[in-house]
C-alpha positions, 0 to 999 in steps of 0.5 A, a space after each residue: 733707808 739703807 741698802 742693808 735695811 732694804 735687803 733685811 726687809 726683802 724689798 728693793 730700793 728704787 734703783 740699786 745705785 740710788 743710795 750711793 748716788 744720794 750719799 755722793 750728792 750729800 758729800 758734794 754739797 758738804 752736808 756730810 763728811 766721811 772717813 774710812 773706818 779702821 776695818 777691812 773693806 769699804 766701810 766708812 764713818 759718816 758725820 754731819 758737817 
């Protein structure tokens, strides 16, 4: 569940950094790839590797 979904449902994830740490691990083991989206801010597009 993404951080946005958690905030919409008004629930807290196990830890505030859990989602980003999980994504970082998936990127490090090459299961997903990301690229920056063509909009302002820290928006990324993810693709299954």
